[in-house]
N, C-alpha and C positions, 0 to 999 in steps of 0.2 A: 156539534150538531150534525156534521157530515158523517161521523162514525155512527151516530144513532140512526141516521137515514140508511146507511149501509146495512145495519142490523135489521131494520124493518123490511128492507127490500129482500133480505134473505128469509125472514120469518113469514111474511104475508103469503107468498105463493105456495109455500109448503103447507101453511095452515089451511088455505082454501082447498087445496087438493085433499087434505086429510078430512075436511068437513063434508066433502061430497059423499052422497050415499047415505044409507040407513045406519043409524048408530044405536047401540044397545048397551046398557050398563052390564059389565061382566059380573057374573055371580061369585066368582072366586079369583080375584085379581092376583097375579103373580108379579107384576111390575107396576109400581106406584110412583108417581111424581108429585112433588110439592114445588110449585113454580112461583117465584116471587123475586123481588129486588128490594127487600126491606132493610132498614137500618138495624143496628145491633140489638137494641132492646126489643123491637118488634120481632126480629128473627129468633131471639132466645125465647120469646113468649110463644113460639110455635111448638115448644117442647110437649105440651099436653097432646097435641095432634100426633106427634111422632110416637109418644107412648101408647096412644090409643090404636094407632095403625099397627104397631108391633104386637099388641095384645090380640087384636082382631085378626090379623093376617100374619101369623108367625113365620110362614114360609116365604113371604113376599120379599122382593127386593125393593127397598124404599130409597128413592133418590131425591135429594132436595138441592135446589140452587141456593148458593150463598155468595156474598161478596168475597173477594180474595182475602181481605184482611181477617175474615172470620173463619177461614178454612182450618187453621190449626186447632180451633176449639173442637172440631168434629173429626180430628185425625184418627181417633180410636173408635169411631162409629157408635156414638151413644144411641141406644135403642136400635142398633143395627142399621142406622141411617148412613147412606153414602152421600157425602156432600160433593157437589160439582160446582165449580166456579162459574158464575155468570155476572159479567159486568156490562151494563147497558151501553157504555161507550167503547167497548172492546169487542167488535164483532167476532174476532177469532175465538172468544170464549164460547161461542155457539157450537163450535165444531163437535165437541164430545157429546153434547146433548142431542144434536140433530143427526148424528151418524149412527146411533144405536138402533135397536130393534123396535123402538116404540114402547108405549106404556098402555096397560089395560085401564088404568084409572089415574086421574090427576086432580089435585086440589089447588085452588088459587086463593091464598089468604090475602086480604087487603085490597090491592088494586087489581081490578078485573082486566086491565090491559094484558096481564101476563097469561090470560087464557089463550091469547094468540101464540105465546111461546109454547104453552102446553100442546096446543093443536099442531104447531109446527114440529114438535117432538113426537108426533103421531100418537097422542093420547086418545084412546077410543071413547072415553067418557070423562067429562070435565065438570067438577063441582065447585061452586063459588057462592058467595053471599049475593043476594039480589041487590041490584043497584037501580034506584028509581030513575036515574038519568037514561034517556034513550041514546043509543049511539053504538059505534062499532065495537067498543071495548067488550060488550056483553055477547056478541055474536057467537063466539066459539063455545060458550058454556052450555052444557046440556041440562044441568040441574042447578037452578038458582034458588037458594034457600034464604028465607027471611033472617035478618039479624035478630038476636034475642030482644024481646020487647020489655024485659025487666032487667035491672042491674045485673050485669054479668062481666066478670073479668075477661079481657080480650082473648087471652090464651084459652080460657074455657069455651068462649064463643067459637073460636076457630076449631077446637076439637069437636064441636057439635056438627061440623060439616061432614064428619065421618059417622056412619051409622053405628049403633051399639051403645053399651053402657059407658059411663065415664071411665077414664083410665085410673089406675091406682094412684094414690098420693105419691108425690115425688120423694125420693130418698137420694142423698148425695152419692150413694154407691151406684146408682143407676147411670151416672155419667162419669166415665173414666177421666181422670185428670189428664189434660193434654200434655204430650211430651214436649219438653223444652229444657233449656238450661235455666233452672229456677233462680230467682234472685236470692241473695243472702238476707234473710229476715233478721230483725233484731233478736237478741237473746231474751228469753222470758216472754211474758204476756205482752201483747201489743194490740193496738187498734189502728184501723186505717181510716183516715178522713180523706175522702175523694172530693175535691172541691171544684173540679171542672165540669162543664156541661156543653153540649152542642149548641145551645142557644143562651145568649146572655140573659134572657128572661127567666132562666132556671138557676141563676147564680144566687147564692146567699151572701150576706154581708161578711166581709173579711174579718171584721172585729168580733163577730159572733163565732165564726170558726175558731178564732184565737181563744176566746173564752172557753169554748168546748174543749179545745186542746189542753188548756191550762187545768181545767177541772179534771179531766180524765187522767192527766199526768199526775196530779196531786193524789189521785186514788190508786196509784201504783201501776198504771198502764203506760207502756211506752207508746208514744204517738208517732205515726209515720204519715206523711202526706202522699197523696196520689193525684195525678191529673194526666190528661192526654197530651200528646205532642202538640205544641203550640199553646198550651194552657199553663205553662210554667209561671206566668205572671200572676195567676190566681193564687198559687202557693206563696209567691213572694209577698203578695198583699196581705195574706193571712198570717204569715210568719216572717216579717221583714228582718228580724234578727237572726233567722236561721237556727232557731233553738232545737228544732226537731228534724229528723232525717226525712228527706224528700225523695220520692221515686218519680216525681213529676216529669213526664216526657221521656222516661227511660225504658219503660216496659212494653213488651208486646202483650196482646190480650192473653196469650197462654201463660206468660210470666206473671201477669197480674192475677190470673186464676190462682196460681200457687201462693202468691202473697196473701190473697184473701183467704184461702183455705186454712192457713195457719193462724189467722187473726182471731181474737176474741170478739171483735165488733167491727162492723163497717158502717160508717155514716156517710151519706152521699145525697145529692139531689136526685130527682126522678129522671135518671138517664139509663142507658144500657148497662152501666156498671152495677146498678141496683139489681138487675136481673142476673148478671154474672155472679153477684154475691150469693143470690139464692141458689144458683146451680152449684157453686163451690161449697155451700153448706155453712157459710159464716152468718151469725146473727146480723141482720141487716136492718138499719134504720134509714128510711127514705123520707126526704123532705119534698113535699108536693106543693108546687106553686101553680103554674098554668095547667098542669096535668090533673087527671082525675084518679084519686085512690081507688074508687070503685072499679074503674075501667082498666087501670094499669097496675093494680095491686096483685097480691098473690092468688086471690080467688080460691077455688076448690082444689086445684091441682097442687098448689104449694101450701095447703092448709096446715100441714104438720111442720113447716119450716119456721124457724124463729125469725119473725119479721114484725116491724112496727112501722106505721105511717104517721107522720106529723104534718098537719095541714090546718089552715084556717078554712073550715068548711061548714057552711057555704061561704063563698067569697063573691061579692057583687058582680065582678066582671069575668068570673069563670062561668060563662053563660052560653057558650057555643055548643050546639047540639049535633055535632058532625063527627063521624069517624070514617076516615078514608072517603070523604066527600059524600057519605050517606047520612041523611038526617035520621037520628035516633032520639026519640023524645026524652028518654031518661038520662042521656049523656049530658054532663056539665064539665066543659073543659075550655081552654083558651088557646087558640093558635094564632094570635095576633103577632105582628112583626114589631121590630124596634121602632119603625116609623109610626106605627099606631100606638105603641105603648113604650115610651122611652125609658121607663123605670119599672121594674117588676114589683109592683105593690104587693102582690100575693106572696112573694118570697120574703119581702121586707117585713111582712106582718107576722112571720114565724119568729117567736121569741126563743131565747136560749133555754128558759126554764122547761118548757115541754120537751125539748130535745134531750136535755139532761135527764129528765124523768123517764123518758122512753129508753134511753141508754141504760139507766140503772135497772130497769125491768129486764132488758135483754142480757145484762151482765149478772143477773141474779141478785140484785140489791146492792 
């Protein structure tokens, strides 16, 4: 809490000074900032905005804040984007952002609190989605645009903050593979089953994961398990006998990229790894429980990517209509906690058969 306070005390006076006086949208911005502090999946879903900015402003320097763990994914500057570390609890990460020459234009995806960060970085014009809540978070924004009023993937909605036509559809060649010491993959064709998730309400039954692994193995694919650090128990529950190779807890995001890029198939819950799979170009099958396939699916930008969604939709308690604390009438999702929902009925309702059927489609039968 103290470190956050230090950061705010650095940001607020700089932002207020920058907001003083007349402000005008620059006609031809040469320095553009994307300011946020999002989790992995939400960060990767900003890719349509990056693609659109590069197409519309080919000569501009585009800078985006990212969490430190995500920085290696942007090492080779996809879409010419320069990633700068910003950690809300590490005030020193503000130094590089606040010491520069400022920005002509800034976009704030998601939480409008980061409009203050954009203003402190001397952004001359700040664009964000409208927020019906009144309060300080919206003060620095110069252009507050309504969130789409019909079903739209979140990445496409963020891209609409920038003027101009939609970006071209994503191709894996658009994002250079991040440099790292890649893991040694299995020989031959293999699939990745990523069983971890940031919330226990997104976890699927271990027995069903095991059935999927057995079926894919019987069809000639080598199975490898994946999970984040601290999620190794999920692999152990799905494969107590250790029949298949596990990379659980072993890989950085850059290494996981390389593992996914060589796979025939990725199966995972609705987590950041599903979006990483789309970027790496692996056919990706995503299990949606609390999340919304319409909101967090591939949308228009990833329309040419091989993806399938499996969900029981509609589901009675997937009924919350909020995205980043904005009410959007068409949204249907669930952000309840374990205290409110001790067992993920929406995930338990997903059977093995539709998962295997979708996997067969992605594998070409």
